[in-house]
C-alpha positions in Angstrom: -0.4 -0.2 0.3 1.9 3.3 -1.1 2.4 6.2 0.9 4.0 9.7 0.2 6.9 8.3 2.9 6.1 4.4 3.1 5.0 1.4 1.3 3.6 -1.3 3.4 2.4 -4.6 1.7 2.8 -8.6 2.0 5.2 -8.4 -0.5 7.4 -4.9 0.1 8.0 -2.5 2.9 9.9 0.7 2.2 10.3 3.7 4.1 10.1 4.7 7.6 6.5 3.3 8.2 4.0 5.3 10.3 2.3 2.2 12.0 -0.7 4.3 13.5 -1.2 5.0 9.7 -1.0 1.6 8.4 -3.5 0.6 11.1 -5.4 3.4 9.9 -5.2 2.5 5.9 -6.1 -1.2 6.7 -8.6 -0.6 9.0 -7.4 -2.6 12.1 -7.6 -1.6 15.8 -5.2 -0.1 17.8 -4.7 -3.0 20.9 -5.7 -1.4 24.2 -4.5 -1.4 27.5 -7.6 -3.4 28.2 -7.3 -5.9 25.4 -3.3 -6.4 27.2 -4.8 -7.0 30.3 -7.0 -10.0 29.3 -3.6 -11.8 28.2 -3.0 -14.4 30.5 -0.4 -13.3 33.4 2.6 -13.0 33.0 2.3 -10.7 30.1 5.0 -11.0 27.8 6.8 -8.1 26.8 5.8 -8.1 23.3 1.9 -7.7 24.2 3.1 -5.5 27.4 5.8 -3.2 25.8 3.2 -2.8 22.7 5.3 -4.4 19.7 2.0 -6.1 19.3 0.0 -2.8 18.8 -2.9 -3.4 16.6 -5.7 -6.2 15.7 -8.8 -7.6 14.4 -11.6 -8.7 17.3 -8.6 -9.8 19.7 -10.8 -9.5 22.6 -13.0 -12.4 21.0 -10.3 -14.3 21.2 -9.7 -13.6 24.6 -13.3 -14.2 25.3 -12.5 -17.8 24.2 -9.4 -18.1 26.5 -11.4 -16.8 29.6 -14.3 -19.3 29.2 -11.9 -22.2 28.8 -13.4 -22.9 25.0 -10.8 -24.6 22.4 -9.0 -21.7 21.2 -6.1 -21.8 18.7 -3.2 -19.9 16.8 -2.2 -19.8 13.6 1.3 -18.2 11.9 2.9 -19.5 9.0 6.5 -19.2 7.2 7.4 -18.7 3.6 10.5 -20.5 3.1 12.4 -18.9 0.8 15.9 -18.8 2.7 17.3 -18.7 5.9 15.3 -18.2 9.2 16.6 -14.8 11.2 15.4 -12.5 14.4 12.9 -11.1 13.2 11.3 -14.5 11.4 11.1 -15.5 14.9 9.8 -13.5 17.5 6.1 -14.3 16.1 6.7 -18.2 17.4 8.2 -17.9 20.3 5.0 -15.7 21.4 2.6 -18.1 19.8 4.9 -21.2 22.0 4.3 -18.8 24.9 0.8 -18.5 24.5 0.4 -22.2 23.7 2.0 -22.6 27.0 -0.4 -20.0 29.1 -3.5 -21.3 27.0 -3.9 -24.5 25.8 -4.0 -23.3 22.5 -3.8 -25.5 19.1 -1.3 -24.0 17.3 -0.8 -24.4 13.3 1.8 -23.4 11.1 1.5 -23.4 7.5 4.6 -23.6 5.4 3.8 -21.6 2.4 6.4 -23.5 -0.4 4.4 -22.9 -3.0 3.6 -19.0 -2.6 7.1 -18.5 -2.4 8.0 -20.5 -5.4 5.5 -18.1 -7.1 7.0 -15.1 -6.0 10.5 -15.7 -5.6 13.3 -16.3 -8.3 14.2 -19.9 -6.9 13.7 -23.3 -8.4 11.3 -25.4 -6.4 14.2 -27.8 -5.3 15.8 -24.6 -3.6 12.4 -23.6 -1.9 12.0 -27.5 -0.5 15.6 -27.4 0.8 14.6 -23.9 2.5 11.1 -25.6 4.1 13.1 -28.2 5.7 15.3 -25.6 6.8 12.8 -23.5 8.3 10.8 -26.6 9.5 13.9 -27.6 11.7 14.2 -23.9 13.2 10.6 -23.9 14.0 10.9 -27.5 16.0 13.6 -25.8 18.1 10.9 -23.2 19.3 9.9 -26.2 21.6 5.8 -26.2 20.5 4.0 -29.4 22.2 3.9 -31.8 19.4 0.6 -33.3 20.4 -1.3 -29.6 20.2 0.9 -28.5 17.1 0.7 -29.0 13.3 3.1 -28.1 10.5 1.0 -28.1 7.1 3.2 -28.4 4.2 1.2 -26.6 1.3 2.5 -29.2 -1.6 3.2 -31.9 1.1 -0.7 -31.7 2.4 -1.9 -30.9 -1.0 -4.6 -33.5 -0.6 -6.1 -31.6 2.6 -5.4 -27.5 1.4 -5.8 -27.7 -1.8 -9.5 -28.8 -2.0 -10.4 -26.7 1.0 -8.9 -23.7 -1.0 -10.7 -24.4 -4.2 -14.4 -23.9 -2.4 -12.7 -20.5 -0.8 -11.4 -19.6 -4.1 -15.0 -19.0 -5.9 -15.8 -16.6 -3.3 -12.9 -14.2 -4.4 -13.1 -12.2 -7.6 -9.7 -11.0 -9.3 -10.7 -7.8 -8.8 -10.7 -8.3 -5.1 -7.1 -10.0 -5.4 -6.1 -7.0 -7.4 -7.6 -4.2 -5.4 -5.6 -6.2 -2.3 -2.4 -7.0 -3.6 -2.0 -4.9 -6.8 -1.8 -7.3 -10.3 -0.2 -10.9 -9.1 2.7 -11.7 -11.2 0.9 -15.0 -12.2 -1.7 -17.2 -11.4 -0.2 -18.6 -8.6 -0.3 -15.7 -6.5 -3.3 -14.8 -7.4 -4.9 -18.2 -6.5 -2.8 -17.5 -2.9 -5.4 -16.0 -1.0 -7.5 -19.2 -1.2 -4.6 -21.0 0.0 -3.9 -18.3 2.9 -7.5 -18.4 3.8 -7.4 -22.2 4.2 -4.4 -22.1 6.2 -6.4 -19.6 8.8 -9.4 -22.0 9.1 -7.7 -25.2 8.7 -8.0 -25.5 13.3 -12.0 -24.9 13.0 -11.8 -27.4 9.8 -10.2 -30.1 12.3 -11.5 -29.0 15.5 -14.9 -27.5 15.0 -16.0 -23.8 15.6 -13.8 -22.0 17.5 -11.9 -18.6 17.9 -8.5 -18.4 16.3 -5.7 -15.8 16.7 -3.1 -14.9 14.1 0.6 -13.1 15.4 1.7 -11.4 12.5 3.7 -8.7 10.9 1.3 -5.7 10.4 2.2 -5.9 6.5 0.2 -9.4 6.6 -2.8 -7.9 7.7 -4.2 -7.8 4.0 -4.4 -11.9 3.9 -6.4 -11.9 7.4 -8.7 -9.2 5.5 -9.7 -11.4 2.6 -9.5 -14.6 5.1 -12.4 -13.3 7.2 -14.6 -12.0 4.2 -14.6 -15.3 3.5 -15.4 -17.0 6.3 -18.4 -14.3 7.1 -20.0 -16.6 4.3 -22.9 -18.8 6.3 -21.9 -21.8 4.2 -18.4 -22.1 5.7 -19.7 -22.5 9.7 -16.7 -20.6 10.9 -15.6 -17.4 13.0 -13.7 -15.0 11.5 -10.3 -14.9 12.9 -8.9 -12.7 14.9 -5.3 -11.0 14.3 -2.5 -9.4 16.3 -0.2 -7.1 14.6 3.4 -6.5 15.6 5.5 -3.9 14.3 8.6 -4.8 12.5 11.3 -5.9 13.9 14.5 -3.6 13.8 16.9 -3.6 11.1 20.7 -3.5 12.2 20.9 -0.6 10.2 17.8 1.3 11.5 16.0 3.2 8.7 12.6 1.7 10.0 11.7 -0.7 7.5 12.0 -4.9 9.0 14.9 -7.4 9.1 15.5 -8.3 5.6 17.1 -11.8 4.7 17.1 -11.0 0.9 19.9 -8.3 -0.5 22.9 -7.1 1.3 21.6 -5.4 4.4 23.1 -7.0 7.7 21.2 -9.4 9.4 21.4 -11.8 12.3 20.4 -15.4 11.2 19.0 -18.2 13.5 22.3 -20.3 13.2 24.7 -17.4 13.6 27.3 -18.3 16.3 28.3 -16.1 19.0 31.0 -14.6 17.5 29.0 -13.5 14.5 26.4 -11.8 16.5 28.8 -10.0 18.4 30.8 -9.0 15.3 27.2 -7.7 13.6 26.0 -5.8 16.2 29.3 -4.0 17.1 30.1 -3.1 13.3 25.9 -2.5 11.8 23.9 -1.9 14.9 22.7 1.8 14.4 23.7 4.0 17.2 22.2 6.6 18.7 24.9 7.9 20.6 26.8 11.2 20.0 29.8 11.4 17.9 32.6 11.5 20.2 32.6 10.2 23.8 32.6 14.0 25.4 29.4 14.7 23.5 27.5 11.5 24.2 28.7 12.3 28.1 27.2 16.0 27.6 24.0 15.4 25.9 23.5 11.4 26.1 22.1 9.0 23.5 18.9 8.6 22.5 17.2 4.8 23.4 14.1 5.1 20.8 16.3 4.9 17.8 19.4 3.0 18.8 18.9 -0.4 17.5 21.1 -2.2 20.2 18.6 -0.9 22.8 15.3 -1.7 20.8 16.8 -5.2 20.4 16.8 -5.6 24.2 13.5 -3.8 24.1 11.3 -6.1 21.8 12.6 -9.6 23.1 16.0 -9.9 24.5 15.4 -8.6 27.9 12.5 -9.7 29.4 12.9 -7.3 33.3 11.2 -3.9 32.4 13.2 -2.3 35.4 16.3 -3.3 33.6 15.1 -1.9 30.0 14.3 1.5 31.9 17.2 1.3 33.7 19.1 1.1 30.4 17.0 3.9 28.9 17.9 6.3 31.6 21.3 6.1 32.0 21.7 6.1 28.2 19.7 9.5 28.0 21.9 10.6 30.8 25.3 9.8 28.8 26.3 7.2 32.2 25.8 4.6 29.2 28.1 4.4 25.8 26.8 3.2 22.7 29.4 0.9 23.0 28.5 -0.5 26.2 24.8 -0.9 24.9 26.2 -2.8 22.1 28.1 -5.5 24.3 24.8 -5.9 26.1 22.6 -6.2 23.2 25.0 -8.7 21.3 25.0 -11.0 25.1 21.7 -11.6 25.2 21.4 -12.0 21.5 24.2 -14.8 21.6 22.3 -16.3 24.7 18.6 -16.6 23.1 20.6 -17.5 20.0 22.9 -20.4 21.6 20.1 -21.8 23.7 17.7 -22.1 20.3 20.5 -23.8 18.5 21.2 -26.1 21.7 17.6 -27.5 21.1 18.0 -28.1 17.5 21.1 -29.9 17.8 19.2 -32.0 20.0 16.4 -33.2 17.5 16.4 -36.4 16.2 16.2 -37.6 12.3 14.4 -35.0 10.3 11.6 -36.9 9.0 10.9 -38.7 12.6 10.7 -35.3 14.4 8.4 -33.9 11.7 6.1 -37.2 12.2 5.1 -35.9 15.5 3.8 -32.3 14.2 1.8 -33.9 11.2 -2.2 -34.8 10.9 -3.0 -37.9 12.6 -5.4 -40.0 10.6 -8.6 -38.9 13.0 -7.7 -35.3 11.8 -6.7 -36.1 8.0 -10.0 -38.1 7.9 -11.7 -35.3 9.3 -10.3 -32.7 6.7 -11.1 -35.0 3.6 -14.4 -36.5 5.0 -16.7 -35.2 1.8 -14.1 -35.7 -0.7 -14.3 -38.5 -3.3 -11.2 -40.4 -3.1 
């Protein structure tokens, strides 16, 4: 969606994003303090600090949680490269909410969409799908209540439902939402996306579903909610909770990228690499000289090292408040802030990597997260084969 200063669509984010204006343009709601305080205690930092700042019908999902009803969470991954920090944090939030609420978590792997959208071979996309799934297994979801859905591998359950939903879309609706798709695969993909978001209800019956995603993915939610409102499908419209973008190391207001030449911290980076990337590339909110910084202090609101800790890597609110105060006063230097952030990020990644190393053979691990025979039968009960 173009604007004078920025662009936010599911396929492009450019410029210094005005998050309030994005909500206004998309017709989404601001997440209120009342909404936040209804999430299970203790509130996750991503919730209480407003990183997830907008949404659609979040109160209805929270009603389901408070009523001890079946609830679910859907958040997916498009596999076209290695996963980085910005990819990871919605999944860690989903895992936390699963622990707090007992929610079913569905994780669609949209290998088809990435093949349609990227200049990569199908074999490359499949390789990245396997790589990304292994990263997501390391997050620590409950296998009994978590399902990975790979579009091409699970085509028998995904595509028949997508065909039903596709009939409710017009090409003009798709064009108005996404622009003119480059190929018919991308034109059809919104119906596949709707299937992803409604799968938990197709398996477990009508219930409240929450989709934690970055705000640029909201158009997928809007189109799905339009389809879900059709009476013949007997599902509720998915709720969404929308996040700000994870800060880029270079600090220009966009989102962390895994393409191009922008510096990025990947989930397989070791401690030395993390320290080097943050030291070398993380945008500083400090002054140009030591004396000037001591006199005038720095700005934590633009300092990427501080933002990394504020977003995700420092859970203690008192610590992040103290760091901000010390930085503004000039007591804490930019280099010291970078060292603190690098340590926190590296600690997180080492724990993630240890869990990944402890996983068994891929196919055996994936089997734990695939549809059971009963679930697959439910999804295909009205098909001819």
